[in-house]
C-alpha positions as CSV (number, residue, x, y, z in Angstrom):
1,M,-62.0,-113.7,10.3
2,S,-61.4,-110.5,7.8
3,A,-59.3,-107.6,9.1
4,A,-62.5,-105.6,9.2
5,A,-64.1,-107.9,11.2
6,S,-61.1,-108.3,13.9
7,S,-60.7,-104.5,14.2
8,P,-62.7,-102.2,16.7
9,L,-65.8,-100.6,14.9
10,L,-65.3,-96.9,14.1
11,A,-67.8,-94.9,16.1
12,L,-68.8,-92.4,13.3
13,H,-69.8,-89.5,15.8
14,D,-66.3,-89.3,16.9
15,L,-64.9,-87.8,13.8
16,P,-64.9,-84.5,12.5
17,R,-66.0,-83.9,8.9
18,A,-62.3,-83.9,7.5
19,A,-61.5,-86.6,9.5
20,L,-64.3,-88.5,8.3
21,G,-63.4,-88.0,5.0
22,Q,-59.9,-89.1,5.2
23,Q,-61.3,-92.6,6.9
24,L,-63.8,-92.9,4.0
25,A,-61.1,-92.3,1.3
26,R,-58.8,-95.0,3.2
27,W,-61.9,-97.3,2.1
28,G,-62.1,-95.9,-1.3
29,Y,-65.0,-93.2,-1.1
30,S,-64.6,-89.6,-2.1
31,A,-65.6,-86.5,-0.6
32,F,-69.3,-86.6,-2.1
33,H,-70.0,-89.6,0.0
34,R,-68.5,-88.2,3.3
35,D,-71.1,-85.0,2.6
36,A,-74.0,-87.5,2.3
37,L,-73.0,-89.4,5.4
38,W,-72.4,-86.2,7.3
39,E,-75.9,-84.8,6.5
40,A,-77.4,-88.1,7.5
41,L,-75.3,-88.1,10.6
42,Y,-76.1,-84.5,11.5
43,R,-79.1,-82.9,9.6
44,R,-81.3,-86.2,9.3
45,Q,-80.0,-87.3,12.5
46,V,-80.1,-90.9,12.0
47,K,-79.9,-93.0,14.9
48,S,-78.8,-96.4,13.4
49,L,-77.0,-97.6,10.4
50,E,-80.3,-99.2,9.1
51,E,-81.6,-95.7,8.6
52,L,-78.8,-95.3,5.9
53,D,-80.6,-97.3,3.5
54,G,-81.8,-95.5,0.6
55,L,-79.5,-92.3,1.6
56,L,-76.4,-93.6,0.7
57,R,-75.3,-96.1,-2.1
58,P,-75.8,-99.8,-0.8
59,E,-71.8,-100.6,-1.2
60,L,-71.3,-97.9,1.5
61,V,-74.0,-98.8,3.6
62,A,-72.7,-102.1,3.5
63,C,-69.1,-101.2,4.4
64,L,-70.3,-99.1,7.4
65,K,-72.4,-101.8,8.5
66,E,-69.2,-104.1,8.6
67,R,-66.7,-101.5,9.9
68,A,-68.6,-98.8,11.6
69,C,-71.4,-98.2,14.6
70,L,-73.7,-95.4,15.9
71,R,-73.4,-95.3,19.4
72,V,-76.3,-93.7,20.6
73,P,-77.2,-93.3,24.4
74,T,-80.2,-94.3,26.2
75,V,-82.2,-92.7,28.7
76,H,-81.5,-94.5,32.1
77,H,-83.7,-91.9,33.8
78,E,-85.2,-88.5,33.4
79,A,-86.5,-85.7,35.5
80,F,-88.8,-82.7,34.7
81,S,-89.0,-79.7,36.8
82,R,-92.4,-78.3,38.4
83,D,-92.2,-75.1,36.1
84,G,-91.7,-77.1,33.0
85,F,-88.5,-75.3,32.0
86,T,-85.8,-77.8,33.0
87,H,-85.5,-81.3,31.8
88,K,-82.7,-83.5,33.2
89,L,-81.5,-86.8,31.6
90,L,-79.1,-89.5,33.0
91,L,-78.0,-91.1,29.7
92,R,-76.6,-94.4,29.7
93,Q,-73.6,-95.3,27.5
94,H,-72.6,-98.2,25.4
95,D,-70.5,-99.6,28.4
96,G,-73.1,-98.8,30.9
97,Q,-71.5,-95.5,32.3
98,T,-74.3,-92.8,33.0
99,I,-74.0,-89.0,32.5
100,E,-76.2,-86.2,32.9
101,T,-77.4,-83.7,30.3
102,V,-79.5,-80.9,31.3
103,L,-82.0,-79.1,28.9
104,M,-83.0,-75.7,30.2
105,R,-85.8,-73.6,28.3
106,F,-85.8,-69.8,28.7
107,K,-87.9,-67.5,26.9
108,G,-87.4,-67.9,23.1
109,R,-84.4,-69.8,23.6
110,A,-83.0,-73.2,24.8
111,T,-79.5,-74.1,26.3
112,V,-78.0,-77.7,27.1
113,C,-75.6,-78.3,29.5
114,I,-73.5,-80.9,28.5
115,S,-71.0,-83.5,30.1
116,T,-67.3,-84.2,29.0
117,Q,-66.4,-86.9,31.7
118,A,-68.1,-89.7,33.5
119,G,-67.6,-88.1,36.9
120,C,-64.5,-85.8,37.5
121,A,-61.2,-86.0,39.1
122,M,-61.2,-82.1,40.2
123,G,-62.6,-82.8,43.7
124,C,-64.6,-79.8,44.1
125,V,-65.9,-80.3,47.5
126,F,-69.7,-78.8,47.0
127,C,-70.0,-80.6,43.7
128,A,-71.6,-83.9,43.5
129,T,-69.6,-84.9,40.5
130,G,-66.5,-84.0,42.3
131,Q,-67.7,-85.9,45.1
132,M,-67.8,-89.2,43.0
133,G,-64.4,-89.1,41.4
134,L,-63.6,-90.1,37.7
135,A,-64.7,-93.0,35.8
136,R,-63.6,-92.3,32.4
137,H,-63.2,-89.7,29.9
138,L,-65.9,-89.2,27.1
139,S,-65.6,-89.8,23.5
140,P,-66.0,-86.9,21.0
141,G,-69.1,-89.0,19.8
142,E,-70.5,-89.3,23.4
143,I,-70.2,-85.6,23.9
144,V,-71.7,-84.7,20.6
145,A,-74.6,-87.4,21.0
146,Q,-75.9,-85.4,24.1
147,V,-76.6,-82.1,21.9
148,L,-77.9,-84.4,19.2
149,H,-80.5,-85.8,21.7
150,T,-81.8,-82.8,23.0
151,V,-81.8,-81.6,19.5
152,G,-84.3,-84.2,18.7
153,L,-86.4,-83.5,21.8
154,L,-86.6,-79.7,20.7
155,R,-87.7,-80.8,17.2
156,Q,-90.8,-82.4,18.4
157,T,-91.9,-79.2,19.8
158,G,-90.8,-76.7,16.9
159,E,-87.9,-75.6,19.0
160,S,-84.5,-75.1,18.1
161,L,-81.2,-75.0,20.4
162,R,-79.1,-71.9,20.7
163,N,-76.6,-72.4,23.5
164,I,-74.1,-75.2,24.6
165,V,-72.5,-75.2,27.8
166,L,-69.6,-77.7,28.5
167,M,-70.4,-77.2,32.4
168,G,-71.7,-80.6,33.0
169,M,-70.3,-83.8,34.6
170,G,-66.1,-83.5,34.3
171,E,-63.6,-80.9,33.6
172,P,-63.4,-80.0,29.9
173,L,-59.7,-79.1,29.9
174,H,-59.0,-82.3,31.3
175,N,-60.4,-84.1,28.5
176,Y,-58.8,-81.4,26.1
177,D,-58.7,-83.4,22.7
178,A,-61.9,-85.1,22.7
179,T,-63.5,-82.0,24.0
180,M,-62.3,-79.9,21.2
181,E,-62.9,-82.4,18.4
182,A,-66.6,-82.5,19.7
183,V,-66.8,-78.7,19.4
184,D,-65.4,-78.9,15.8
185,I,-68.3,-81.2,15.1
186,L,-70.7,-79.1,16.8
187,V,-69.9,-75.9,14.9
188,D,-69.4,-77.3,11.5
189,P,-71.6,-75.5,9.0
190,K,-72.8,-78.3,7.1
191,G,-73.8,-80.0,10.0
192,L,-75.2,-78.8,13.5
193,A,-73.7,-75.3,12.8
194,I,-73.8,-74.1,16.3
195,G,-72.5,-70.4,16.5
196,P,-69.2,-70.7,18.2
197,R,-70.1,-67.6,20.4
198,F,-73.1,-69.7,21.7
199,I,-70.7,-72.4,23.1
200,T,-69.1,-71.8,26.8
201,L,-66.5,-74.1,28.1
202,S,-66.3,-73.8,32.0
203,T,-63.0,-74.9,33.7
204,V,-61.9,-75.0,37.2
205,G,-58.8,-73.7,36.3
206,V,-56.5,-76.0,34.3
207,V,-53.9,-73.7,33.4
208,P,-52.2,-75.5,30.6
209,G,-55.5,-76.0,29.2
210,I,-56.5,-72.3,29.2
211,R,-53.0,-71.5,27.4
212,R,-53.7,-74.1,24.8
213,L,-57.2,-72.4,24.3
214,A,-55.5,-69.3,23.8
215,D,-52.5,-70.5,21.4
216,E,-55.1,-72.6,19.1
217,D,-57.5,-69.9,19.0
218,R,-60.4,-72.3,19.9
219,P,-63.8,-70.8,18.9
220,V,-65.5,-71.0,22.3
221,Q,-66.4,-68.7,25.3
222,L,-64.4,-69.0,28.3
223,A,-65.7,-69.3,32.1
224,V,-63.5,-70.0,34.9
225,S,-64.7,-71.1,38.3
226,L,-63.0,-69.3,41.2
227,H,-65.0,-69.5,44.2
228,G,-62.3,-68.1,46.5
229,A,-60.1,-65.1,46.0
230,T,-57.1,-66.3,47.9
231,D,-55.2,-69.4,47.7
232,A,-56.4,-70.7,50.9
233,E,-59.8,-70.0,50.5
234,R,-60.1,-71.5,47.1
235,A,-57.9,-74.5,47.7
236,A,-60.5,-75.4,50.6
237,L,-63.3,-75.6,47.9
238,V,-61.4,-76.1,44.9
239,P,-58.4,-78.6,45.5
240,V,-57.0,-78.1,42.0
241,G,-56.2,-74.6,43.6
242,K,-53.4,-76.1,45.3
243,R,-51.8,-77.3,42.0
244,W,-52.2,-73.9,39.9
245,P,-52.3,-71.1,42.4
246,L,-54.2,-67.8,41.8
247,G,-51.4,-65.9,40.5
248,E,-50.6,-68.4,38.0
249,L,-54.1,-69.1,36.9
250,M,-54.7,-65.2,36.7
251,E,-51.5,-65.0,34.6
252,A,-52.9,-67.9,32.3
253,C,-56.3,-65.9,32.0
254,R,-54.6,-62.4,31.2
255,Y,-52.8,-64.4,28.5
256,Y,-56.0,-65.9,27.0
257,S,-57.6,-62.4,27.2
258,A,-54.6,-60.8,25.7
259,K,-54.3,-63.1,23.1
260,R,-58.1,-63.6,22.1
261,G,-59.4,-60.2,22.8
262,R,-62.1,-61.8,24.8
263,R,-64.0,-61.4,27.8
264,I,-63.7,-64.3,30.4
265,F,-66.5,-65.2,32.6
266,F,-65.6,-65.9,36.1
267,E,-67.9,-68.1,38.1
268,W,-68.3,-67.8,41.8
269,T,-70.5,-70.0,43.9
270,L,-71.8,-68.1,46.7
271,I,-72.2,-70.4,50.0
272,A,-73.3,-68.6,52.9
273,G,-70.8,-67.8,55.6
274,K,-68.1,-69.4,53.4
275,N,-67.3,-66.9,50.6
276,D,-70.2,-64.4,50.2
277,T,-69.1,-61.7,52.6
278,P,-68.2,-57.9,51.4
279,A,-64.4,-58.3,52.5
280,Q,-64.2,-61.4,49.9
281,A,-66.0,-59.4,47.3
282,H,-63.4,-56.6,47.6
283,T,-60.8,-59.3,47.3
284,L,-62.3,-60.4,44.2
285,G,-62.6,-57.2,43.1
286,Q,-58.8,-56.2,43.5
287,L,-58.0,-59.8,42.1
288,L,-59.9,-59.0,38.8
289,Q,-59.8,-55.2,38.5
290,G,-58.7,-54.0,35.1
291,M,-59.6,-57.5,33.2
292,E,-62.2,-57.7,30.8
293,A,-64.3,-59.8,32.9
294,H,-67.9,-60.7,33.9
295,I,-68.8,-62.5,37.0
296,N,-71.6,-64.9,37.3
297,V,-72.6,-65.2,41.0
298,I,-74.5,-68.7,41.6
299,P,-76.3,-69.4,44.9
300,L,-75.1,-72.8,45.9
301,N,-77.0,-76.0,44.8
302,P,-77.0,-78.0,48.1
303,T,-75.7,-81.5,47.6
304,V,-75.9,-84.5,50.0
305,G,-72.1,-84.8,50.4
306,F,-71.5,-80.9,51.5
307,G,-73.1,-79.1,54.3
308,G,-73.1,-75.5,52.9
309,A,-76.1,-73.6,52.0
310,P,-76.8,-71.0,49.4
311,S,-76.4,-67.4,50.4
312,A,-79.5,-65.1,51.3
313,P,-80.6,-62.6,48.5
314,E,-79.6,-59.5,50.5
315,A,-75.6,-61.2,50.8
316,V,-76.0,-61.8,47.1
317,R,-76.8,-58.0,46.3
318,A,-74.0,-56.9,48.8
319,F,-71.8,-58.9,47.1
320,Q,-72.5,-57.6,43.7
321,D,-72.5,-54.0,44.8
322,V,-69.0,-54.2,45.9
323,L,-67.9,-55.7,42.7
324,T,-69.5,-53.1,40.8
325,S,-67.6,-50.4,43.0
326,Y,-64.4,-52.1,40.9
327,G,-66.2,-51.6,37.6
328,L,-67.0,-55.4,37.3
329,P,-70.3,-56.4,35.8
330,S,-71.8,-59.5,37.4
331,T,-74.9,-61.8,36.9
332,V,-76.9,-63.8,39.3
333,R,-77.4,-67.1,37.5
334,Q,-80.8,-68.4,37.6
335,R,-80.7,-71.8,39.4
336,R,-82.9,-74.4,37.6
337,G,-84.4,-77.4,38.4
338,I,-83.5,-77.4,42.2
339,D,-86.6,-79.7,42.9
340,I,-85.0,-82.3,40.2
341,D,-81.7,-82.4,41.4
342,A,-80.3,-80.4,38.3
343,G,-77.1,-79.5,39.7
344,C,-74.0,-81.0,38.4
345,G,-74.0,-85.1,39.3
346,Q,-77.0,-84.8,41.5
347,L,-79.4,-86.7,39.5
348,K,-76.6,-89.4,39.0
349,A,-76.0,-89.4,42.9
350,A,-79.7,-89.8,43.7
351,V,-80.6,-92.4,41.3
352,E,-77.3,-94.7,41.8
353,R,-76.5,-94.2,45.4
354,P,-79.1,-96.5,46.6
355,R,-77.7,-99.4,44.3
356,R,-74.2,-98.9,45.8
357,H,-75.5,-100.1,49.2
358,M,-77.7,-102.8,47.9
359,P,-76.4,-106.2,49.2
360,G,-75.0,-108.6,46.4
């Protein structure tokens, strides 16, 4: 058996262009071949190594077939909202793990919400993904493949993808290296060429990751999930708040904002009777006053594992009015796909929960 045959196959979508070139150079191929392969992967979006025949030199194709692979996910389950604007996919990975990807169409634009982990370790009580725990991290290629899949869907209707939100299953900053390598691939001008300002990374508040983002000057928009403006209220909803209290989190956010010169989006899931009162809005306003901040208020997507309900429209408006009095802009984020379990982790839970209770 050859050394190549006994080594693990190289997953091509895992490598940013520079790393791909370095690997090909070790096999004796130049930057010209790297760029040709990169174009096939991200412009032509080939789905198998066999599709490389005729696109690359035969000896390179033979080398790739021996030493590399394309891990293209399959659709395990999908659902479409009644209004036709939201398409949720449960994608099966090579090892059987399933992850969620949500394609949302708006007027003149399309957004995809992608996962960075199979499951999540953060344990947010109102989140279906947090309720299931962490299975494993995704590789850079598994993150990127979700975008490739949705770009392919949009091409069928003559549409293009504009926005990517790293807000699906998992905590991106808990899988920092793979997530950032995926971002490097997504923004590469010779590939998918997604504008960095159209990529938003949502974190539950992993302080070391926020500081690292600032120090590395990563080209993404930052969104931080708060949901509570005191340590006690936040920790009741977001257990990671016990590890990184609000004082430490806000210090990291101010560090990021000062170093990057960018606004931070703060996310607040409004839960009736839990965190939607004017008094709590005042506490939030005092916490964020003076920061370059924008608050996305999000009425709760109910889940089986959490008994809360979304705030009433009048409570949402009252909450926003208080924020405005502190000079803090806010937006009520549209809830999409409620009829198809479009909230994070809900489709996976709905599809796979019955199987866990089947005998045998």
